[in-house]
Gaussian input, Z-matrix of N, CA and C with variables (Angstrom, degrees):
# hf/3-21g

backbone

0 1
 N
 C     1     B1
 C     2     B2     1     A1
 N     3     B3     2     A2     1     D1
 C     4     B4     3     A3     2     D2
 C     5     B5     4     A4     3     D3
 N     6     B6     5     A5     4     D4
 C     7     B7     6     A6     5     D5
 C     8     B8     7     A7     6     D6
 N     9     B9     8     A8     7     D7
 C    10    B10     9     A9     8     D8
 C    11    B11    10    A10     9     D9
 N    12    B12    11    A11    10    D10
 C    13    B13    12    A12    11    D11
 C    14    B14    13    A13    12    D12
 N    15    B15    14    A14    13    D13
 C    16    B16    15    A15    14    D14
 C    17    B17    16    A16    15    D15
 N    18    B18    17    A17    16    D16
 C    19    B19    18    A18    17    D17
 C    20    B20    19    A19    18    D18
 N    21    B21    20    A20    19    D19
 C    22    B22    21    A21    20    D20
 C    23    B23    22    A22    21    D21
 N    24    B24    23    A23    22    D22
 C    25    B25    24    A24    23    D23
 C    26    B26    25    A25    24    D24
 N    27    B27    26    A26    25    D25
 C    28    B28    27    A27    26    D26
 C    29    B29    28    A28    27    D27
 N    30    B30    29    A29    28    D28
 C    31    B31    30    A30    29    D29
 C    32    B32    31    A31    30    D30
 N    33    B33    32    A32    31    D31
 C    34    B34    33    A33    32    D32
 C    35    B35    34    A34    33    D33
 N    36    B36    35    A35    34    D34
 C    37    B37    36    A36    35    D35
 C    38    B38    37    A37    36    D36
 N    39    B39    38    A38    37    D37
 C    40    B40    39    A39    38    D38
 C    41    B41    40    A40    39    D39
 N    42    B42    41    A41    40    D40
 C    43    B43    42    A42    41    D41
 C    44    B44    43    A43    42    D42
 N    45    B45    44    A44    43    D43
 C    46    B46    45    A45    44    D44
 C    47    B47    46    A46    45    D45
 N    48    B48    47    A47    46    D46
 C    49    B49    48    A48    47    D47
 C    50    B50    49    A49    48    D48
 N    51    B51    50    A50    49    D49
 C    52    B52    51    A51    50    D50
 C    53    B53    52    A52    51    D51
 N    54    B54    53    A53    52    D52
 C    55    B55    54    A54    53    D53
 C    56    B56    55    A55    54    D54
 N    57    B57    56    A56    55    D55
 C    58    B58    57    A57    56    D56
 C    59    B59    58    A58    57    D57
 N    60    B60    59    A59    58    D58
 C    61    B61    60    A60    59    D59
 C    62    B62    61    A61    60    D60
 N    63    B63    62    A62    61    D61
 C    64    B64    63    A63    62    D62
 C    65    B65    64    A64    63    D63
 N    66    B66    65    A65    64    D64
 C    67    B67    66    A66    65    D65
 C    68    B68    67    A67    66    D66
 N    69    B69    68    A68    67    D67
 C    70    B70    69    A69    68    D68
 C    71    B71    70    A70    69    D69
 N    72    B72    71    A71    70    D70
 C    73    B73    72    A72    71    D71
 C    74    B74    73    A73    72    D72
 N    75    B75    74    A74    73    D73
 C    76    B76    75    A75    74    D74
 C    77    B77    76    A76    75    D75
 N    78    B78    77    A77    76    D76
 C    79    B79    78    A78    77    D77
 C    80    B80    79    A79    78    D78
 N    81    B81    80    A80    79    D79
 C    82    B82    81    A81    80    D80
 C    83    B83    82    A82    81    D81
 N    84    B84    83    A83    82    D82
 C    85    B85    84    A84    83    D83
 C    86    B86    85    A85    84    D84
 N    87    B87    86    A86    85    D85
 C    88    B88    87    A87    86    D86
 C    89    B89    88    A88    87    D87
 N    90    B90    89    A89    88    D88
 C    91    B91    90    A90    89    D89
 C    92    B92    91    A91    90    D90
 N    93    B93    92    A92    91    D91
 C    94    B94    93    A93    92    D92
 C    95    B95    94    A94    93    D93
 N    96    B96    95    A95    94    D94
 C    97    B97    96    A96    95    D95
 C    98    B98    97    A97    96    D96
 N    99    B99    98    A98    97    D97
 C   100   B100    99    A99    98    D98
 C   101   B101   100   A100    99    D99
 N   102   B102   101   A101   100   D100
 C   103   B103   102   A102   101   D101
 C   104   B104   103   A103   102   D102
 N   105   B105   104   A104   103   D103
 C   106   B106   105   A105   104   D104
 C   107   B107   106   A106   105   D105
 N   108   B108   107   A107   106   D106
 C   109   B109   108   A108   107   D107
 C   110   B110   109   A109   108   D108
 N   111   B111   110   A110   109   D109
 C   112   B112   111   A111   110   D110
 C   113   B113   112   A112   111   D111
 N   114   B114   113   A113   112   D112
 C   115   B115   114   A114   113   D113
 C   116   B116   115   A115   114   D114
 N   117   B117   116   A116   115   D115
 C   118   B118   117   A117   116   D116
 C   119   B119   118   A118   117   D117
 N   120   B120   119   A119   118   D118
 C   121   B121   120   A120   119   D119
 C   122   B122   121   A121   120   D120
 N   123   B123   122   A122   121   D121
 C   124   B124   123   A123   122   D122
 C   125   B125   124   A124   123   D123
 N   126   B126   125   A125   124   D124
 C   127   B127   126   A126   125   D125
 C   128   B128   127   A127   126   D126
 N   129   B129   128   A128   127   D127
 C   130   B130   129   A129   128   D128
 C   131   B131   130   A130   129   D129
 N   132   B132   131   A131   130   D130
 C   133   B133   132   A132   131   D131
 C   134   B134   133   A133   132   D132
 N   135   B135   134   A134   133   D133
 C   136   B136   135   A135   134   D134
 C   137   B137   136   A136   135   D135
 N   138   B138   137   A137   136   D136
 C   139   B139   138   A138   137   D137
 C   140   B140   139   A139   138   D138
 N   141   B141   140   A140   139   D139
 C   142   B142   141   A141   140   D140
 C   143   B143   142   A142   141   D141
 N   144   B144   143   A143   142   D142
 C   145   B145   144   A144   143   D143
 C   146   B146   145   A145   144   D144
 N   147   B147   146   A146   145   D145
 C   148   B148   147   A147   146   D146
 C   149   B149   148   A148   147   D147
 N   150   B150   149   A149   148   D148
 C   151   B151   150   A150   149   D149
 C   152   B152   151   A151   150   D150
 N   153   B153   152   A152   151   D151
 C   154   B154   153   A153   152   D152
 C   155   B155   154   A154   153   D153
 N   156   B156   155   A155   154   D154
 C   157   B157   156   A156   155   D155
 C   158   B158   157   A157   156   D156
 N   159   B159   158   A158   157   D157
 C   160   B160   159   A159   158   D158
 C   161   B161   160   A160   159   D159
 N   162   B162   161   A161   160   D160
 C   163   B163   162   A162   161   D161
 C   164   B164   163   A163   162   D162
 N   165   B165   164   A164   163   D163
 C   166   B166   165   A165   164   D164
 C   167   B167   166   A166   165   D165
 N   168   B168   167   A167   166   D166
 C   169   B169   168   A168   167   D167
 C   170   B170   169   A169   168   D168
 N   171   B171   170   A170   169   D169
 C   172   B172   171   A171   170   D170
 C   173   B173   172   A172   171   D171
 N   174   B174   173   A173   172   D172
 C   175   B175   174   A174   173   D173
 C   176   B176   175   A175   174   D174
 N   177   B177   176   A176   175   D175
 C   178   B178   177   A177   176   D176
 C   179   B179   178   A178   177   D177
 N   180   B180   179   A179   178   D178
 C   181   B181   180   A180   179   D179
 C   182   B182   181   A181   180   D180
 N   183   B183   182   A182   181   D181
 C   184   B184   183   A183   182   D182
 C   185   B185   184   A184   183   D183
 N   186   B186   185   A185   184   D184
 C   187   B187   186   A186   185   D185
 C   188   B188   187   A187   186   D186
 N   189   B189   188   A188   187   D187
 C   190   B190   189   A189   188   D188
 C   191   B191   190   A190   189   D189
 N   192   B192   191   A191   190   D190
 C   193   B193   192   A192   191   D191
 C   194   B194   193   A193   192   D192
 N   195   B195   194   A194   193   D193
 C   196   B196   195   A195   194   D194
 C   197   B197   196   A196   195   D195
 N   198   B198   197   A197   196   D196
 C   199   B199   198   A198   197   D197
 C   200   B200   199   A199   198   D198
 N   201   B201   200   A200   199   D199
 C   202   B202   201   A201   200   D200
 C   203   B203   202   A202   201   D201
 N   204   B204   203   A203   202   D202
 C   205   B205   204   A204   203   D203
 C   206   B206   205   A205   204   D204
 N   207   B207   206   A206   205   D205
 C   208   B208   207   A207   206   D206
 C   209   B209   208   A208   207   D207
 N   210   B210   209   A209   208   D208
 C   211   B211   210   A210   209   D209
 C   212   B212   211   A211   210   D210
 N   213   B213   212   A212   211   D211
 C   214   B214   213   A213   212   D212
 C   215   B215   214   A214   213   D213
 N   216   B216   215   A215   214   D214
 C   217   B217   216   A216   215   D215
 C   218   B218   217   A217   216   D216
 N   219   B219   218   A218   217   D217
 C   220   B220   219   A219   218   D218
 C   221   B221   220   A220   219   D219
 N   222   B222   221   A221   220   D220
 C   223   B223   222   A222   221   D221
 C   224   B224   223   A223   222   D222
 N   225   B225   224   A224   223   D223
 C   226   B226   225   A225   224   D224
 C   227   B227   226   A226   225   D225
 N   228   B228   227   A227   226   D226
 C   229   B229   228   A228   227   D227
 C   230   B230   229   A229   228   D228
 N   231   B231   230   A230   229   D229
 C   232   B232   231   A231   230   D230
 C   233   B233   232   A232   231   D231
 N   234   B234   233   A233   232   D232
 C   235   B235   234   A234   233   D233
 C   236   B236   235   A235   234   D234
 N   237   B237   236   A236   235   D235
 C   238   B238   237   A237   236   D236
 C   239   B239   238   A238   237   D237
 N   240   B240   239   A239   238   D238
 C   241   B241   240   A240   239   D239
 C   242   B242   241   A241   240   D240
 N   243   B243   242   A242   241   D241
 C   244   B244   243   A243   242   D242
 C   245   B245   244   A244   243   D243
 N   246   B246   245   A245   244   D244
 C   247   B247   246   A246   245   D245
 C   248   B248   247   A247   246   D246
 N   249   B249   248   A248   247   D247
 C   250   B250   249   A249   248   D248
 C   251   B251   250   A250   249   D249
 N   252   B252   251   A251   250   D250
 C   253   B253   252   A252   251   D251
 C   254   B254   253   A253   252   D252
 N   255   B255   254   A254   253   D253
 C   256   B256   255   A255   254   D254
 C   257   B257   256   A256   255   D255
 N   258   B258   257   A257   256   D256
 C   259   B259   258   A258   257   D257
 C   260   B260   259   A259   258   D258
 N   261   B261   260   A260   259   D259
 C   262   B262   261   A261   260   D260
 C   263   B263   262   A262   261   D261
 N   264   B264   263   A263   262   D262
 C   265   B265   264   A264   263   D263
 C   266   B266   265   A265   264   D264
 N   267   B267   266   A266   265   D265
 C   268   B268   267   A267   266   D266
 C   269   B269   268   A268   267   D267
 N   270   B270   269   A269   268   D268
 C   271   B271   270   A270   269   D269
 C   272   B272   271   A271   270   D270
 N   273   B273   272   A272   271   D271
 C   274   B274   273   A273   272   D272
 C   275   B275   274   A274   273   D273
 N   276   B276   275   A275   274   D274
 C   277   B277   276   A276   275   D275
 C   278   B278   277   A277   276   D276
 N   279   B279   278   A278   277   D277
 C   280   B280   279   A279   278   D278
 C   281   B281   280   A280   279   D279
 N   282   B282   281   A281   280   D280
 C   283   B283   282   A282   281   D281
 C   284   B284   283   A283   282   D282
 N   285   B285   284   A284   283   D283
 C   286   B286   285   A285   284   D284
 C   287   B287   286   A286   285   D285
 N   288   B288   287   A287   286   D286
 C   289   B289   288   A288   287   D287
 C   290   B290   289   A289   288   D288
 N   291   B291   290   A290   289   D289
 C   292   B292   291   A291   290   D290
 C   293   B293   292   A292   291   D291
 N   294   B294   293   A293   292   D292
 C   295   B295   294   A294   293   D293
 C   296   B296   295   A295   294   D294
 N   297   B297   296   A296   295   D295
 C   298   B298   297   A297   296   D296
 C   299   B299   298   A298   297   D297
 N   300   B300   299   A299   298   D298
 C   301   B301   300   A300   299   D299
 C   302   B302   301   A301   300   D300
 N   303   B303   302   A302   301   D301
 C   304   B304   303   A303   302   D302
 C   305   B305   304   A304   303   D303
 N   306   B306   305   A305   304   D304
 C   307   B307   306   A306   305   D305
 C   308   B308   307   A307   306   D306
 N   309   B309   308   A308   307   D307
 C   310   B310   309   A309   308   D308
 C   311   B311   310   A310   309   D309
 N   312   B312   311   A311   310   D310
 C   313   B313   312   A312   311   D311
 C   314   B314   313   A313   312   D312
 N   315   B315   314   A314   313   D313
 C   316   B316   315   A315   314   D314
 C   317   B317   316   A316   315   D315
 N   318   B318   317   A317   316   D316
 C   319   B319   318   A318   317   D317
 C   320   B320   319   A319   318   D318
 N   321   B321   320   A320   319   D319
 C   322   B322   321   A321   320   D320
 C   323   B323   322   A322   321   D321
 N   324   B324   323   A323   322   D322
 C   325   B325   324   A324   323   D323
 C   326   B326   325   A325   324   D324
 N   327   B327   326   A326   325   D325
 C   328   B328   327   A327   326   D326
 C   329   B329   328   A328   327   D327
 N   330   B330   329   A329   328   D328
 C   331   B331   330   A330   329   D329
 C   332   B332   331   A331   330   D330

   B1=1.4528
   B2=1.5262
   B3=1.3115
   B4=1.4524
   B5=1.5111
   B6=1.3256
   B7=1.4607
   B8=1.5123
   B9=1.3075
   B10=1.4677
   B11=1.5209
   B12=1.3189
   B13=1.4474
   B14=1.5139
   B15=1.3151
   B16=1.4602
   B17=1.5132
   B18=1.3082
   B19=1.4510
   B20=1.5163
   B21=1.3220
   B22=1.4547
   B23=1.5158
   B24=1.3150
   B25=1.4547
   B26=1.5170
   B27=1.3381
   B28=1.4578
   B29=1.5172
   B30=1.3080
   B31=1.4567
   B32=1.5265
   B33=1.3640
   B34=1.4646
   B35=1.5264
   B36=1.3209
   B37=1.4599
   B38=1.5236
   B39=1.3278
   B40=1.4660
   B41=1.5260
   B42=1.3153
   B43=1.4597
   B44=1.5079
   B45=1.3049
   B46=1.4529
   B47=1.5133
   B48=1.3105
   B49=1.4488
   B50=1.5192
   B51=1.3175
   B52=1.4572
   B53=1.5204
   B54=1.3466
   B55=1.4579
   B56=1.5220
   B57=1.3287
   B58=1.4598
   B59=1.5257
   B60=1.3537
   B61=1.4678
   B62=1.5218
   B63=1.3518
   B64=1.4613
   B65=1.5174
   B66=1.3297
   B67=1.4530
   B68=1.5095
   B69=1.3221
   B70=1.4582
   B71=1.5162
   B72=1.3511
   B73=1.4490
   B74=1.5139
   B75=1.3154
   B76=1.4574
   B77=1.5192
   B78=1.3012
   B79=1.4590
   B80=1.5209
   B81=1.3615
   B82=1.4459
   B83=1.5190
   B84=1.3361
   B85=1.4562
   B86=1.5222
   B87=1.3198
   B88=1.4661
   B89=1.5222
   B90=1.3047
   B91=1.4540
   B92=1.5209
   B93=1.3135
   B94=1.4581
   B95=1.5179
   B96=1.3206
   B97=1.4619
   B98=1.5279
   B99=1.3262
   B100=1.4511
   B101=1.5268
   B102=1.3326
   B103=1.4601
   B104=1.5181
   B105=1.3196
   B106=1.4590
   B107=1.5184
   B108=1.3077
   B109=1.4568
   B110=1.5109
   B111=1.3312
   B112=1.4555
   B113=1.5097
   B114=1.3187
   B115=1.4550
   B116=1.5347
   B117=1.3242
   B118=1.4672
   B119=1.5285
   B120=1.3239
   B121=1.4701
   B122=1.5279
   B123=1.3312
   B124=1.4659
   B125=1.5232
   B126=1.3329
   B127=1.4645
   B128=1.5242
   B129=1.3330
   B130=1.4602
   B131=1.5219
   B132=1.3291
   B133=1.4564
   B134=1.5166
   B135=1.3420
   B136=1.4669
   B137=1.5231
   B138=1.3218
   B139=1.4626
   B140=1.5225
   B141=1.3348
   B142=1.4654
   B143=1.5168
   B144=1.3272
   B145=1.4599
   B146=1.5165
   B147=1.3143
   B148=1.4579
   B149=1.5093
   B150=1.3340
   B151=1.4526
   B152=1.5215
   B153=1.3204
   B154=1.4608
   B155=1.5237
   B156=1.3208
   B157=1.4702
   B158=1.5249
   B159=1.3348
   B160=1.4640
   B161=1.5274
   B162=1.3253
   B163=1.4671
   B164=1.5204
   B165=1.3340
   B166=1.4538
   B167=1.5157
   B168=1.3108
   B169=1.4563
   B170=1.5229
   B171=1.2904
   B172=1.4621
   B173=1.5230
   B174=1.3412
   B175=1.4619
   B176=1.5209
   B177=1.3129
   B178=1.4593
   B179=1.5285
   B180=1.3195
   B181=1.4606
   B182=1.5191
   B183=1.3394
   B184=1.4640
   B185=1.5264
   B186=1.3219
   B187=1.4657
   B188=1.5301
   B189=1.3363
   B190=1.4615
   B191=1.5226
   B192=1.3291
   B193=1.4635
   B194=1.5251
   B195=1.3315
   B196=1.4663
   B197=1.5277
   B198=1.3192
   B199=1.4733
   B200=1.5275
   B201=1.3370
   B202=1.4721
   B203=1.5274
   B204=1.3109
   B205=1.4644
   B206=1.5344
   B207=1.3295
   B208=1.4590
   B209=1.5289
   B210=1.3223
   B211=1.4692
   B212=1.5308
   B213=1.3318
   B214=1.4595
   B215=1.5328
   B216=1.3063
   B217=1.4648
   B218=1.5234
   B219=1.3305
   B220=1.4609
   B221=1.5255
   B222=1.3161
   B223=1.4679
   B224=1.5243
   B225=1.3101
   B226=1.4659
   B227=1.5333
   B228=1.3163
   B229=1.4664
   B230=1.5347
   B231=1.3302
   B232=1.4662
   B233=1.5184
   B234=1.3271
   B235=1.4606
   B236=1.5218
   B237=1.3242
   B238=1.4645
   B239=1.5251
   B240=1.3283
   B241=1.4671
   B242=1.5190
   B243=1.3152
   B244=1.4672
   B245=1.5256
   B246=1.3297
   B247=1.4652
   B248=1.5139
   B249=1.3227
   B250=1.4602
   B251=1.5240
   B252=1.3153
   B253=1.4567
   B254=1.5179
   B255=1.3187
   B256=1.4596
   B257=1.5103
   B258=1.3133
   B259=1.4635
   B260=1.5277
   B261=1.3598
   B262=1.4654
   B263=1.5175
   B264=1.3265
   B265=1.4607
   B266=1.5221
   B267=1.3262
   B268=1.4588
   B269=1.5222
   B270=1.3320
   B271=1.4618
   B272=1.5232
   B273=1.3252
   B274=1.4600
   B275=1.5210
   B276=1.3301
   B277=1.4664
   B278=1.5375
   B279=1.3191
   B280=1.4679
   B281=1.5249
   B282=1.3309
   B283=1.4648
   B284=1.5329
   B285=1.3293
   B286=1.4623
   B287=1.5193
   B288=1.3177
   B289=1.4627
   B290=1.5255
   B291=1.3298
   B292=1.4580
   B293=1.5200
   B294=1.3052
   B295=1.4664
   B296=1.5218
   B297=1.3463
   B298=1.4581
   B299=1.5220
   B300=1.3101
   B301=1.4651
   B302=1.5182
   B303=1.3292
   B304=1.4561
   B305=1.5227
   B306=1.3053
   B307=1.4561
   B308=1.5209
   B309=1.3233
   B310=1.4518
   B311=1.5191
   B312=1.3267
   B313=1.4572
   B314=1.5242
   B315=1.3205
   B316=1.4622
   B317=1.5240
   B318=1.3193
   B319=1.4664
   B320=1.5274
   B321=1.3030
   B322=1.4620
   B323=1.5215
   B324=1.3008
   B325=1.4514
   B326=1.5281
   B327=1.2431
   B328=1.4690
   B329=1.5078
   B330=1.2846
   B331=1.4458
   B332=1.4890
   A1=108.00
   A2=117.26
   A3=122.31
   A4=110.18
   A5=117.30
   A6=122.74
   A7=107.29
   A8=117.88
   A9=123.18
   A10=112.00
   A11=117.08
   A12=120.79
   A13=115.17
   A14=119.85
   A15=122.09
   A16=109.53
   A17=116.03
   A18=120.52
   A19=108.67
   A20=117.52
   A21=122.04
   A22=109.18
   A23=116.28
   A24=123.60
   A25=109.39
   A26=116.82
   A27=120.31
   A28=109.01
   A29=116.71
   A30=122.12
   A31=110.58
   A32=117.37
   A33=120.21
   A34=110.82
   A35=117.11
   A36=122.17
   A37=113.56
   A38=118.53
   A39=120.58
   A40=111.76
   A41=117.27
   A42=122.90
   A43=108.73
   A44=116.92
   A45=119.57
   A46=109.61
   A47=114.10
   A48=120.09
   A49=107.87
   A50=118.37
   A51=120.64
   A52=111.51
   A53=117.73
   A54=119.77
   A55=109.69
   A56=116.10
   A57=120.65
   A58=111.56
   A59=117.92
   A60=120.55
   A61=112.27
   A62=117.73
   A63=119.86
   A64=112.77
   A65=117.96
   A66=119.36
   A67=111.28
   A68=117.22
   A69=120.00
   A70=111.14
   A71=117.08
   A72=121.28
   A73=114.80
   A74=118.60
   A75=121.47
   A76=111.42
   A77=117.80
   A78=125.97
   A79=116.44
   A80=115.34
   A81=121.31
   A82=111.80
   A83=115.53
   A84=120.05
   A85=110.36
   A86=115.52
   A87=121.44
   A88=109.97
   A89=116.42
   A90=122.05
   A91=109.61
   A92=114.75
   A93=121.61
   A94=105.43
   A95=117.11
   A96=121.80
   A97=108.06
   A98=115.87
   A99=121.91
   A100=107.00
   A101=116.06
   A102=121.03
   A103=108.28
   A104=115.84
   A105=122.65
   A106=109.58
   A107=116.30
   A108=121.40
   A109=110.86
   A110=116.07
   A111=122.43
   A112=113.45
   A113=115.20
   A114=121.72
   A115=111.61
   A116=118.54
   A117=120.34
   A118=110.84
   A119=116.99
   A120=120.60
   A121=110.43
   A122=116.24
   A123=119.74
   A124=111.43
   A125=116.98
   A126=120.78
   A127=112.38
   A128=117.19
   A129=121.31
   A130=112.09
   A131=116.64
   A132=119.93
   A133=112.30
   A134=116.47
   A135=121.17
   A136=108.36
   A137=116.04
   A138=119.85
   A139=111.89
   A140=116.97
   A141=120.56
   A142=109.62
   A143=115.08
   A144=123.21
   A145=107.41
   A146=116.43
   A147=120.93
   A148=108.70
   A149=115.04
   A150=120.93
   A151=108.65
   A152=115.61
   A153=119.63
   A154=106.71
   A155=118.03
   A156=118.83
   A157=110.36
   A158=117.39
   A159=119.84
   A160=110.50
   A161=116.58
   A162=120.47
   A163=109.87
   A164=114.88
   A165=120.92
   A166=109.72
   A167=116.78
   A168=121.22
   A169=112.49
   A170=116.87
   A171=121.59
   A172=109.72
   A173=114.31
   A174=121.27
   A175=108.91
   A176=116.26
   A177=121.21
   A178=109.28
   A179=117.47
   A180=121.17
   A181=113.01
   A182=117.70
   A183=121.39
   A184=110.78
   A185=117.21
   A186=121.14
   A187=109.52
   A188=116.85
   A189=120.68
   A190=111.61
   A191=117.09
   A192=120.45
   A193=110.79
   A194=116.56
   A195=119.69
   A196=110.06
   A197=117.43
   A198=120.53
   A199=110.47
   A200=117.02
   A201=120.95
   A202=110.82
   A203=115.81
   A204=120.71
   A205=111.45
   A206=116.42
   A207=120.78
   A208=113.82
   A209=117.39
   A210=122.39
   A211=109.01
   A212=117.91
   A213=121.35
   A214=113.96
   A215=118.09
   A216=120.81
   A217=111.79
   A218=117.44
   A219=121.50
   A220=113.23
   A221=118.04
   A222=122.59
   A223=113.81
   A224=117.61
   A225=120.14
   A226=110.93
   A227=117.38
   A228=121.03
   A229=111.75
   A230=117.34
   A231=119.96
   A232=111.19
   A233=116.38
   A234=120.25
   A235=112.34
   A236=117.45
   A237=121.38
   A238=112.93
   A239=117.45
   A240=121.11
   A241=112.13
   A242=115.08
   A243=121.78
   A244=107.94
   A245=115.88
   A246=121.53
   A247=108.13
   A248=115.61
   A249=121.00
   A250=109.36
   A251=114.53
   A252=121.90
   A253=104.46
   A254=115.57
   A255=118.84
   A256=108.72
   A257=116.75
   A258=120.04
   A259=112.74
   A260=116.54
   A261=116.99
   A262=111.06
   A263=114.46
   A264=120.89
   A265=108.61
   A266=116.19
   A267=120.94
   A268=110.50
   A269=115.62
   A270=121.53
   A271=110.25
   A272=115.89
   A273=122.23
   A274=113.26
   A275=118.01
   A276=119.84
   A277=113.04
   A278=117.53
   A279=121.16
   A280=109.88
   A281=118.61
   A282=120.81
   A283=111.66
   A284=115.14
   A285=121.97
   A286=107.73
   A287=116.13
   A288=121.50
   A289=109.93
   A290=115.97
   A291=120.37
   A292=107.51
   A293=116.48
   A294=124.17
   A295=113.23
   A296=117.77
   A297=120.46
   A298=110.05
   A299=115.44
   A300=122.35
   A301=107.18
   A302=115.74
   A303=121.56
   A304=108.79
   A305=116.51
   A306=121.60
   A307=107.61
   A308=117.02
   A309=122.06
   A310=108.23
   A311=115.51
   A312=121.81
   A313=110.04
   A314=117.41
   A315=120.12
   A316=109.65
   A317=116.37
   A318=118.89
   A319=109.46
   A320=115.77
   A321=121.07
   A322=108.38
   A323=115.66
   A324=119.54
   A325=107.73
   A326=114.92
   A327=118.58
   A328=109.55
   A329=114.22
   A330=116.25
   A331=113.11
   D1=141.99
   D2=179.71
   D3=-121.24
   D4=138.41
   D5=177.10
   D6=-123.13
   D7=120.11
   D8=178.01
   D9=48.35
   D10=39.41
   D11=175.55
   D12=80.77
   D13=-1.82
   D14=179.46
   D15=-109.06
   D16=144.52
   D17=176.54
   D18=-68.22
   D19=136.53
   D20=-178.58
   D21=-98.51
   D22=132.08
   D23=-179.25
   D24=-95.69
   D25=150.09
   D26=176.40
   D27=-61.71
   D28=130.12
   D29=-176.53
   D30=-94.61
   D31=158.35
   D32=175.09
   D33=-58.26
   D34=165.83
   D35=-174.83
   D36=-53.28
   D37=-37.16
   D38=-178.39
   D39=-74.00
   D40=-12.93
   D41=-176.50
   D42=-117.65
   D43=155.38
   D44=171.18
   D45=-146.94
   D46=154.54
   D47=177.97
   D48=-78.77
   D49=143.03
   D50=-177.63
   D51=-61.40
   D52=125.23
   D53=175.79
   D54=-63.08
   D55=154.01
   D56=-179.72
   D57=-52.14
   D58=-40.03
   D59=-177.46
   D60=-66.94
   D61=-27.00
   D62=-178.67
   D63=-91.55
   D64=-12.75
   D65=179.17
   D66=-64.09
   D67=-27.81
   D68=178.58
   D69=-100.05
   D70=10.20
   D71=175.39
   D72=87.23
   D73=15.83
   D74=-178.06
   D75=-88.91
   D76=129.60
   D77=167.94
   D78=43.40
   D79=-164.84
   D80=177.35
   D81=97.50
   D82=170.71
   D83=179.70
   D84=-82.97
   D85=170.36
   D86=-178.06
   D87=-65.25
   D88=128.63
   D89=177.39
   D90=-142.53
   D91=160.29
   D92=170.77
   D93=-104.40
   D94=124.89
   D95=179.16
   D96=-99.65
   D97=130.12
   D98=178.77
   D99=-114.08
   D100=114.05
   D101=178.13
   D102=-94.07
   D103=129.62
   D104=-176.31
   D105=-109.94
   D106=137.32
   D107=-179.37
   D108=-125.98
   D109=158.13
   D110=174.88
   D111=55.50
   D112=-133.32
   D113=-176.08
   D114=-61.52
   D115=-30.10
   D116=178.69
   D117=-63.20
   D118=-44.20
   D119=177.86
   D120=-63.61
   D121=-40.17
   D122=178.63
   D123=-63.04
   D124=-45.80
   D125=-178.49
   D126=-66.75
   D127=-36.61
   D128=-178.97
   D129=-81.43
   D130=-20.37
   D131=-176.74
   D132=74.58
   D133=20.27
   D134=-178.77
   D135=-156.37
   D136=152.53
   D137=177.69
   D138=-93.91
   D139=-8.68
   D140=178.39
   D141=-157.35
   D142=148.38
   D143=173.14
   D144=-133.05
   D145=155.37
   D146=173.71
   D147=-129.97
   D148=149.35
   D149=178.89
   D150=-145.70
   D151=159.29
   D152=171.06
   D153=-66.37
   D154=145.27
   D155=178.66
   D156=-56.48
   D157=140.47
   D158=-179.89
   D159=-60.78
   D160=130.96
   D161=178.67
   D162=-72.27
   D163=-38.66
   D164=-179.82
   D165=-85.69
   D166=131.66
   D167=176.80
   D168=30.24
   D169=79.67
   D170=-178.57
   D171=-69.77
   D172=80.85
   D173=179.96
   D174=-128.44
   D175=166.74
   D176=174.58
   D177=-56.96
   D178=-41.75
   D179=178.77
   D180=-58.62
   D181=-39.88
   D182=178.71
   D183=-66.63
   D184=-39.00
   D185=177.39
   D186=-64.16
   D187=-45.92
   D188=179.90
   D189=-63.45
   D190=-38.45
   D191=178.69
   D192=-63.55
   D193=-41.30
   D194=178.19
   D195=-65.74
   D196=-38.83
   D197=176.40
   D198=-61.10
   D199=-44.61
   D200=178.90
   D201=-59.53
   D202=-42.10
   D203=-177.70
   D204=-69.43
   D205=-45.35
   D206=-174.20
   D207=-86.17
   D208=-20.31
   D209=-179.86
   D210=-133.76
   D211=72.28
   D212=-174.98
   D213=-56.48
   D214=-27.59
   D215=179.34
   D216=-63.21
   D217=-21.20
   D218=-179.09
   D219=-86.76
   D220=-17.01
   D221=-168.68
   D222=-50.94
   D223=-51.22
   D224=-176.44
   D225=-63.28
   D226=-41.24
   D227=-179.75
   D228=-71.12
   D229=-33.05
   D230=179.49
   D231=-62.35
   D232=-36.14
   D233=-179.54
   D234=-61.01
   D235=-28.18
   D236=-177.40
   D237=-104.27
   D238=1.69
   D239=-175.03
   D240=-92.73
   D241=150.08
   D242=172.90
   D243=-92.10
   D244=154.50
   D245=178.04
   D246=-122.49
   D247=134.42
   D248=177.13
   D249=-123.74
   D250=143.24
   D251=168.66
   D252=-120.51
   D253=119.73
   D254=-173.08
   D255=66.68
   D256=-129.74
   D257=-177.74
   D258=-107.52
   D259=21.33
   D260=179.15
   D261=-130.14
   D262=142.36
   D263=176.00
   D264=-73.02
   D265=141.77
   D266=-176.29
   D267=-128.75
   D268=162.69
   D269=178.96
   D270=-99.88
   D271=172.18
   D272=-177.24
   D273=-62.12
   D274=-26.51
   D275=-178.40
   D276=-89.48
   D277=5.41
   D278=178.04
   D279=-69.44
   D280=129.66
   D281=177.53
   D282=-63.73
   D283=146.41
   D284=177.26
   D285=-117.16
   D286=116.23
   D287=178.96
   D288=-88.16
   D289=158.65
   D290=172.73
   D291=-56.67
   D292=146.63
   D293=-178.79
   D294=69.62
   D295=18.35
   D296=175.56
   D297=-74.98
   D298=155.83
   D299=174.02
   D300=-124.46
   D301=114.72
   D302=178.45
   D303=-103.71
   D304=138.63
   D305=173.74
   D306=-112.01
   D307=125.25
   D308=177.73
   D309=-98.93
   D310=119.85
   D311=-173.46
   D312=-113.67
   D313=104.94
   D314=-179.24
   D315=-72.84
   D316=159.87
   D317=176.98
   D318=-65.31
   D319=148.58
   D320=178.17
   D321=-127.49
   D322=158.22
   D323=174.92
   D324=-136.45
   D325=158.10
   D326=-179.75
   D327=-171.40
   D328=-175.77
   D329=-177.13
   D330=-144.79

């Protein structure tokens, strides 16, 4: 299965790769979709992950904590990454509703 041109890796039990039917937004149960860009996608081996909404404190911080726990290779980059919901940057205490789509934006450099 391919997501946005990147090979998708099998995710831990709490995570799953978006089924083909949900990649275009069709049906399915409530999930939080995490879109990964740049080095985050490379480290995770996937451009997107999905998870059930966190039962505990459904906040951006809770989602990031679960990512750190389940994908330790991402931890250092997550600390420096921005998070967006829709077209606005959000903080760790921002609530995360079921069916949210978070974009994780790692720092970039250029010249």
